[in-house]
C-alpha positions as CSV (number, residue, x, y, z in Angstrom):
1,M,43.3,-65.1,133.4
2,T,41.4,-61.9,132.8
3,Y,42.9,-58.8,131.2
4,H,41.6,-55.3,131.4
5,R,42.0,-52.6,128.8
6,I,40.2,-49.2,128.5
7,T,38.9,-48.5,125.0
8,D,36.6,-45.5,125.7
9,W,38.6,-42.9,127.6
10,D,35.8,-40.4,127.5
11,D,33.5,-42.8,129.3
12,A,36.3,-43.7,131.8
13,Y,36.4,-40.1,133.0
14,A,32.7,-39.2,132.6
15,N,31.1,-38.7,136.0
16,G,27.7,-37.2,135.5
17,A,26.7,-39.8,132.9
18,N,27.6,-42.7,135.2
19,V,26.0,-41.4,138.5
20,P,22.3,-41.9,139.1
21,R,20.6,-38.5,138.5
22,G,24.1,-37.1,137.9
23,D,22.5,-34.1,136.2
24,R,21.7,-32.7,139.6
25,W,25.3,-31.5,139.9
26,P,26.7,-28.8,139.9
27,E,23.4,-27.1,140.6
28,A,23.0,-29.0,143.9
29,W,26.0,-27.2,145.2
30,V,24.8,-23.7,144.4
31,A,22.2,-23.0,147.2
32,P,24.2,-24.4,150.1
33,S,27.3,-22.6,149.0
34,A,25.5,-19.3,148.6
35,A,23.8,-19.7,152.0
36,Y,27.1,-20.4,153.8
37,R,28.8,-17.5,152.1
38,D,26.0,-15.2,153.0
39,E,26.0,-16.5,156.6
40,L,29.7,-15.7,157.1
41,A,29.6,-12.5,155.2
42,G,26.7,-11.3,157.5
43,A,28.9,-12.1,160.5
44,G,31.8,-10.2,159.1
45,R,33.8,-13.4,158.7
46,A,34.1,-13.6,154.9
47,K,36.6,-11.7,152.7
48,L,35.4,-12.1,149.1
49,G,37.0,-11.5,145.8
50,L,40.5,-10.9,147.1
51,S,43.0,-10.4,144.2
52,Y,46.1,-12.5,144.1
53,G,47.1,-11.9,140.5
54,D,46.5,-9.8,137.3
55,R,44.0,-12.0,135.5
56,P,40.2,-11.6,136.0
57,R,39.8,-15.0,137.7
58,N,42.8,-14.5,140.0
59,R,40.5,-14.1,143.0
60,L,40.0,-15.9,146.2
61,D,37.5,-16.0,149.0
62,L,38.6,-16.2,152.6
63,Y,36.3,-17.6,155.3
64,L,37.3,-17.0,159.0
65,P,36.5,-18.8,162.2
66,A,35.0,-17.0,165.2
67,G,38.4,-16.6,167.0
68,E,42.0,-16.4,166.0
69,P,42.7,-18.9,163.2
70,K,44.6,-22.0,164.2
71,G,46.0,-22.1,160.7
72,L,45.0,-22.0,157.0
73,V,43.1,-24.5,154.8
74,V,43.2,-24.1,151.1
75,F,40.5,-25.8,149.0
76,I,41.1,-26.0,145.2
77,H,38.0,-26.7,143.1
78,G,37.8,-29.2,140.2
79,G,36.0,-29.2,136.9
80,Y,38.7,-30.7,134.7
81,W,40.6,-27.4,134.6
82,L,37.8,-26.3,132.2
83,R,34.8,-25.3,134.4
84,F,33.5,-23.7,137.6
85,D,34.9,-21.1,140.0
86,N,35.0,-20.8,143.8
87,S,31.4,-19.8,144.2
88,Y,30.2,-23.5,144.1
89,W,32.0,-24.7,147.2
90,A,31.7,-22.2,150.1
91,H,29.7,-24.7,152.2
92,L,32.7,-27.1,152.2
93,A,34.6,-24.6,154.3
94,R,32.3,-25.2,157.3
95,G,34.1,-28.2,158.7
96,A,37.4,-26.5,158.9
97,V,36.0,-23.1,159.9
98,E,34.1,-24.6,162.8
99,S,37.3,-26.4,163.8
100,G,39.0,-23.0,164.1
101,Y,40.7,-22.7,160.7
102,A,40.6,-20.0,158.1
103,V,39.7,-21.4,154.6
104,A,40.8,-19.9,151.3
105,M,39.1,-20.9,148.1
106,P,40.7,-19.6,145.0
107,S,39.4,-19.4,141.4
108,Y,41.9,-19.7,138.6
109,T,42.0,-19.1,134.8
110,L,40.5,-22.0,132.9
111,C,41.7,-23.9,129.8
112,P,41.9,-23.3,126.9
113,E,42.7,-19.7,127.8
114,I,45.7,-21.0,129.8
115,R,47.6,-24.3,129.9
116,I,47.6,-26.5,133.0
117,G,51.1,-25.5,133.8
118,G,49.9,-21.9,134.0
119,I,47.0,-22.9,136.4
120,V,49.6,-24.6,138.6
121,D,51.5,-21.3,138.8
122,E,48.3,-19.4,139.6
123,V,47.3,-21.7,142.4
124,G,50.8,-21.4,143.9
125,A,50.4,-17.6,143.8
126,A,47.0,-17.9,145.5
127,I,48.4,-20.0,148.3
128,D,51.3,-17.5,148.8
129,H,48.8,-14.7,149.0
130,A,46.5,-16.4,151.5
131,A,49.5,-17.4,153.6
132,E,50.4,-13.7,153.9
133,M,47.1,-13.0,155.6
134,I,46.8,-16.1,157.9
135,A,49.6,-17.4,160.1
136,G,50.2,-20.9,161.2
137,P,50.2,-24.4,159.6
138,I,48.8,-24.8,156.1
139,H,46.6,-27.7,155.0
140,L,45.8,-28.2,151.3
141,T,42.9,-30.1,149.7
142,G,41.3,-30.2,146.3
143,H,38.7,-32.2,144.4
144,S,39.3,-34.0,141.0
145,A,41.4,-31.5,139.0
146,G,41.7,-29.6,142.3
147,G,43.2,-32.8,143.8
148,H,45.8,-32.7,141.0
149,L,46.5,-29.1,141.8
150,A,46.7,-29.7,145.6
151,S,49.2,-32.6,145.2
152,R,51.2,-30.6,142.6
153,M,51.7,-27.9,145.2
154,I,53.8,-30.4,147.3
155,C,56.0,-31.6,144.5
156,A,59.7,-30.9,144.8
157,N,59.4,-28.2,142.2
158,S,56.3,-26.6,143.7
159,P,55.5,-23.1,142.6
160,V,54.7,-22.2,146.3
161,S,57.4,-20.0,147.8
162,G,60.0,-21.7,150.1
163,P,58.9,-20.1,153.4
164,V,55.2,-20.9,152.7
165,R,56.0,-24.4,151.5
166,R,57.7,-25.1,154.8
167,R,54.4,-24.3,156.5
168,I,52.4,-27.0,154.6
169,V,51.8,-29.8,157.1
170,N,49.2,-32.0,155.4
171,T,47.5,-32.5,152.0
172,V,44.4,-34.4,151.1
173,S,43.8,-35.1,147.4
174,I,40.1,-36.0,146.9
175,S,39.5,-38.0,143.7
176,G,42.7,-36.5,142.3
177,L,44.0,-36.8,138.8
178,H,47.6,-37.5,139.4
179,D,48.7,-38.7,136.0
180,L,47.7,-36.4,133.1
181,R,48.6,-38.8,130.3
182,P,45.2,-40.5,130.1
183,M,43.6,-37.0,129.7
184,M,45.4,-36.8,126.4
185,K,43.2,-39.6,125.1
186,T,39.9,-37.8,125.9
187,A,37.9,-35.3,123.8
188,M,38.6,-32.8,126.5
189,N,42.1,-32.5,125.4
190,A,41.0,-30.4,122.4
191,D,40.7,-27.6,125.1
192,L,43.2,-28.9,127.6
193,K,45.9,-29.2,125.0
194,I,48.1,-31.5,127.1
195,D,51.1,-32.8,125.2
196,D,53.7,-35.3,126.3
197,A,56.0,-32.6,127.7
198,E,53.3,-31.1,129.8
199,A,52.0,-34.4,131.1
200,M,55.5,-35.3,132.2
201,A,56.1,-31.8,133.8
202,E,52.7,-31.5,135.6
203,S,51.7,-35.0,136.7
204,P,52.4,-35.4,140.4
205,A,52.7,-39.2,140.0
206,L,55.7,-38.6,137.6
207,L,57.4,-36.0,139.9
208,E,59.3,-36.1,143.2
209,P,57.5,-35.1,146.3
210,M,58.9,-32.2,148.3
211,A,60.9,-33.1,151.5
212,G,58.5,-33.9,154.3
213,A,55.5,-34.3,152.1
214,R,52.5,-35.9,153.7
215,I,49.4,-36.8,151.6
216,T,46.2,-38.7,151.9
217,C,44.6,-39.8,148.6
218,W,40.8,-40.0,149.3
219,V,38.3,-41.4,146.8
220,G,34.7,-42.8,146.8
221,G,34.1,-46.5,146.5
222,A,31.3,-45.8,144.0
223,E,33.5,-43.7,141.6
224,R,34.7,-44.6,138.2
225,S,37.5,-47.1,138.3
226,E,40.0,-44.7,136.7
227,F,39.6,-42.3,139.7
228,I,40.1,-45.2,142.1
229,R,43.2,-46.2,140.1
230,Q,44.5,-42.6,140.0
231,N,43.9,-42.3,143.7
232,A,46.0,-45.4,144.6
233,L,48.7,-44.5,142.0
234,L,50.1,-41.4,143.7
235,S,50.1,-42.9,147.2
236,N,51.9,-46.0,145.9
237,V,54.5,-44.0,143.9
238,W,55.3,-41.4,146.5
239,I,55.7,-43.8,149.4
240,G,58.6,-45.1,147.4
241,L,60.1,-41.6,147.1
242,G,60.1,-40.8,150.8
243,A,56.7,-39.2,151.3
244,S,54.2,-40.1,154.0
245,T,51.1,-41.4,152.2
246,S,47.8,-42.9,153.0
247,T,44.9,-44.2,150.8
248,V,41.2,-44.1,151.7
249,V,38.3,-45.5,149.7
250,E,35.2,-44.1,151.4
251,P,32.3,-46.6,150.9
252,D,29.2,-45.6,148.8
253,R,30.5,-42.2,147.8
254,H,30.6,-41.2,144.2
255,H,32.4,-38.3,142.5
256,F,29.9,-35.6,143.5
257,T,29.2,-36.8,147.1
258,I,32.8,-37.6,148.1
259,I,33.5,-34.0,149.1
260,D,30.4,-33.7,151.4
261,G,32.4,-34.6,154.5
262,L,34.3,-31.3,154.3
263,A,31.2,-29.5,155.5
264,D,31.2,-31.5,158.8
265,P,33.8,-30.8,161.4
266,D,33.4,-34.3,162.8
267,H,33.6,-36.2,159.5
268,P,36.8,-38.3,159.0
269,L,37.6,-36.4,155.9
270,T,37.8,-33.1,157.8
271,R,39.6,-34.7,160.7
272,T,42.2,-36.2,158.3
273,L,42.7,-32.9,156.5
274,L,43.3,-31.0,159.8
275,A,45.7,-33.5,161.3
276,Q,49.0,-32.0,162.3
């Protein structure tokens, strides 16, 4: 019998160092994001830097389809709650926008300036604000730490307001971190400052899903084994708590290419996200 045990938690969650030419990212996202943002801004279909709160990073960008929106998609970026903002990901709105949906992409305050619980509250406020501008069903997605935040929004104690929560019809967590306890064993925790109480309070896998929750946990087959495990974990736990869940392992995708499908209206990732 073979037993498995993780001894190097930093390596277990290190993506760039374990992807061939992983140093290409995040720079590889900059040009396509800027090009798409400029394209929609030039067409009068981008509302940029909208404020949803009092902190400097409480801003969101909203990308609009050519006609009346069918509903709202919210994409929440990753970066281990420590890095990046919404400027890297605009091109990922293309699939939903070309399918007739408005797409909101919020930034949020980063650790260590804030705790993860505070980021959760900020993202809830961003969704509420975007929902005031766009009617119809709401579809949530996020990547990595953003996958954690997207799934956290459909927990029973979600910070999203009740009326808006009832509009959420579908969520896709992409390479999501659904149990925060392993993060406490990484060097990143010097800035994340996750303790036992926060891990218990903010890990979707340790919380109840909201009534009617539906989630797809989507991960790349070439990702680190911890992301594949975390992906399956939430789906397995929540199906036992009454949620509708699905698990997808997309072949040959690693942590940086797994989100590419969102830019294509015909890709299964986009079609899954927009399912009613």
